[in-house]
Phi, psi and omega in degrees: 000143186299318183294332178291321179293324181291340180278354182266122184281328178208155176229154176214151175229147179262122180239168177302334180277350181134206181263126177262105183266126180241114181267140172259101185293330177296317179292320178298323178295321177298317179298317180298313182294324176296321177296318178299316179298319180296318180292324177299319178295321179296317179296318180297319179293322179296319178298316180294325178298320179294314182296317178294321185296331183258357181296138015273005173277183178233156178304326181291342179294337176300317180296322179298316179296317180298314180297319180296318180293314181295321179295321178294320178294325179297331180271020175064037178234147181249097181289345184272355182054045174094353182291326179296320179295320179294320177299320181297325180292333184258014175293152178303149181302325181299324178288326177297325182282318188273339184249149175286173179299321179293321178295320178297321178295321179296315179297317179296322178294321178296317178297315179297318180298319180294316178296320178295319179298316178296322178295320178295321179297314179298322178295314179298319181293321177296318178296319179296321179295320177297318180295320181286348177275352180275121183236008183294336180303330184289338185260001181275148183286150180300126179086359180235069183274129180286161178298322179301315181292323178297315178296319180300316180297317180298312180296320180295321177295321180295317184283337180248029183288329179291152179290112184275156170276175184304318185255016185298327185273353191306311184285349180262352179287141180288162176277149178295123182282152173271118182293153172302137185296328179296319180295317181297316182292324177296315179293327178296312180299322178296323184288331182264354183303315182288351183261352186242151171287169179301313177296323179294322179290322177297319178296317181292324177297319178295317177300317181296314181296320178297317180296315182296320185279346183243274189281331189304310183293328177294314178296323180298321180296317177297321181293321177294325177296318178296320181297328177289329187268318187268157177294321179216125188282352183254314200302317183293319178292322180298314180297317184286307191276331180273324184253297193289334180273355177294128183262354179275179179298139175272337173299132182073311185288332185229311181296155179224176188226162174227144186253169178281185172302151181286309188261339191245138166239108189305329177208145176273359183272115185300313182296322180293317179297321177296319180300312180290321181296313179297318178298314181299319179296320180288329174293323176295318177300320178298318179295322177296314181297321179274356181060035181274348176291142174290140176300138176293147181227161171300128185309129177081008183228178175259011187274119185282156175247154180297137181249014186299331183292341179290340188294331184247026184290316183249161176056037184232138179219141172272118182254139187285147175227171181291312180257325181212145175281169180229136173271120180250130180237129181248167173296161184306129175262158182256024181213163172236158176262136185234138176242131176208123177048048174082001179248146177252138181231151171253114185251112177285130182248001174237147173217126182055039178077005182251133174290127178300145178285162182304322181295324179290321177294320175302317180301318180290321177296319179297325176300320178294315180299327183272352181293119184272358186295142180278163175295151173288160179304124179083359185279322191305315187251022183299327181297345178298337177299327180279348182263342183266200180296152189281323184295314176300323178295319177298315181295315179297321181296315180294320186279326191234354183234020182259000179200166174071205187295326179294321178294318180297318180290319178295321177300321180298324178285313187287331179269355180297155178302318175194180185247140182235129173249125174264102189270140179277353180274164171250136183225170179120179179276098187209171173074195184281343181234072186298321181291319177298324177292328175296322177298316179293324177300316180296315180296324179297318180287327183288320182218345181057221177269008179075357177225355182258018170232157173251092192292347179280340181293151180306322169201150178237138178260137177244125177245120184270166185299327182269010176096350175293153176225177179185182188216141171238125187241138172282143195267337193293328186278336183198164178260170189303321181301326179293316179291324178297322177298315176300315185289324175301313180298319182296312181296317182292318180294319178301310188277321190255337183252309180284309176067183183223159174284175183297330180269011174088008180264162178292157179274156178116174179255158183247131170269103187284000175273004179301137178293151179297148171305144187269122174290132174278141185250137182230149171237094188258104180289170183301321181299318179292318180299323177295319179291325176300315179297321179293314179296322179295322179297317178298313182293320182294320177298320179293317181294318181294335183279343184281130177249108182253141175220121179243128179213135173279127177265110188252001184296321176194172181220205184292339179300311179293323183293316182291333176295336177273005180060046177235140173296127179303321180293317178297320179302313182292318182295320178290326175298322178295324177295318178295317180297318181293320179298318179290328183283321188243353178077021180189189180247164180214164175295123187244134182251122168238128182282129173237153181269154170238033183280006167291345182247157183294131181059025178287150178237267184226165170220159182265131168260118179276092191288340178277098183249169175303319184292318180293323178294321178299318179296312182299316180296320180295317181294317183284338179271358175083024177294167184300151183299320182296318178295318179296320179295319179297316180293324178297317182292326174296319179294320180295318179294321177297317180297316179299321180292320176298320180295317179296318178299318180296317181295329185263017173087012181248034177282184184255309199285323180292324178296312180294323178300315181292323174299321178295318179297317178300318180298324179290322176296324180278349179075028179245149180254144177229117179298325180295307182296322180298319180288320181298315185280354177261359180290130183280143175266093184281346174228105181250123187230156179201140175260130174275117184281146170262110192254339187234061183298338180293342179280341185242125176262080185288342178290314180272338180229068183293345181284345181273065181258133181278144175275348183077214182202181182204187184208169180281166179293143181279320179252147180298331181247030183229189181238147166249127183231120173243144180215151178229128179269110187250122179061208183260347193229018181210144172228123179262131182245143173235115182245135178226149176202191181239135178298330185291345177265120182289344186266352182243149176204115187296321180292320178296317181291325176300319177295323177294323178297313179301316180295318181296318178301314182290324180294318181291320178297319179298320178299313183284328179293326178295329176294318182295326181286323185275333184209104180295323183293320182291331181290342180276353181269055182279173179288161178299135178262157177302136185290355181303326181293342183265353187254029180295000000 
């Protein structure tokens, strides 16, 4: 193959006259340019390490300290109080011999200045860490900011005034605290009270008290010891035991998806959309590597969030193991892996150290689309191994993919920056049944054909025949907000910065001497093909069972909700409780994902949205109690939900603490009936909000059609619902509902209709209050103080 020959820098043949050496100067030039690019990256990383290391100070502040010390000494004053003289006494003998007394004093002053500068940096960093450990601002009522919080905001602005790099705040973020076990158990009992009968609650209370008085405090001591030693006492165990040790399929059960714009497809040309999408993703990778991205912050505030999840975004693959999988992360690769019609390709996106322009990537993608070669035997459905159970995939990998041509091809996929599928289907909101097509679009992104995605990659991009795109992400390495940040940047860069020509093609010129994309070669024996068929059957059964429903709710959005002085998230969560009660005739344990990225290496915590207060409101509304009473109960429920969310964000949640206590008990070899029961409780309603984090990238006022659909995930419980939602602009909320066909009690379309009805019923209830009494409408619940810290 031509591309294989171009990768060879030199060839030689042995003749009777000696060795005939043939150099390929083009290949040597490629090697040279790649080396230059590599060294530039090393220099850039070294520079960033220095800048991060001295933050919140700057490298130039060292010079300021040195000048200040020397100027003070010039004025016949000793700012070191004798320390410079002591340093001079302990200088190496060689310096005493080679330098004059004045030179020795100068060197000693430089050493003292550097030590003083480092001490100041450590002090500033310690102060910044103390400031970031203050969370009381989150619990203060809107418009009633305490003097302490005002002083805190001022100091935080002063210390974080310099332009930070992506990871500048990492070492200043506080560690996640271990909550007192009594507080966690008290909050747990409160959370399950509305779900249990009186005898059931008495039994659970007794179990809880027994646990606290016996095993609980012992486990707590071990957990506090880990918290002193580890950066985060939850994250490593959460990644391993919740994600990597799962032996079932990760498709549907763990992976999640992200969608394209709702109304707009920037180009109908599949290759062109792929060209811009791949370019935008690689530009984002460049920004991550150079740390040019702004650190994420709590919306509306100056408070930074942990950025550790960005480190494994690209060049990362989950590899199967017998007992536990492993996340493998490689150095930046200069290629992506592409799948089209059963064939795998290795597509180089750099040449001579230069990122190919979008038009060149489109040209290469078109070559793949036009390639008429058929799949090799066993190649077409090979990706099904990543969609089925993990142990068979591990066994096949060890036996048949650990050497030879299969290993080389598998390495090309796993070491690629990311995975790209060129899909032959058309997707999106189109045709006579636009909502039904959105449902099919969601299922396509969630599982596809079960073999045309590589579900082990950190994320896979899907480009459809009509130009629509989407994303499927593996969950263990990061949570949805991190992937959503990447996807927002990709969509905005694609549509607003890179753009397309009038005929729908990417912009730029094409170097037609580019080598063809490289076909990956496989040798798939009969045993592997049999396992592929088996894994595909498992995955197909799982995919066929998923019932997805995606619908844009256009009746109103956060604009109307905020006018009622209600948190939009609390409004939606209570609406979900009402919808579930109407759908199933009762309440259930409800999971809402909250972040703990205020802490170093923080990931998520659970907000138990089904509270006593929300249940009281739902029962009152459904039993026909008076409107005034229902409104009062709703506001109590909304305030309770907001408080639960704040507790979860500030490290005082319930579930991660209990989970870690359970892990400690397993390490100690002791059993706890309480922990076993708590961790076996099913989450029949699992919910998550997709945040919109980079509104500055989207001009929705001038381009309202560029609305994101958000993303979704599969149901957590076999007899439950998965609900994801994204609040877009002021007037729309997009919902993604999932359940299983095999459960007779669930129906995603029915539940979607219940959600729409619940939202409208609650708004009508609260709007009638606003019409009848302006004063009463102003007595809303406390809002997060983030809006006050602009």
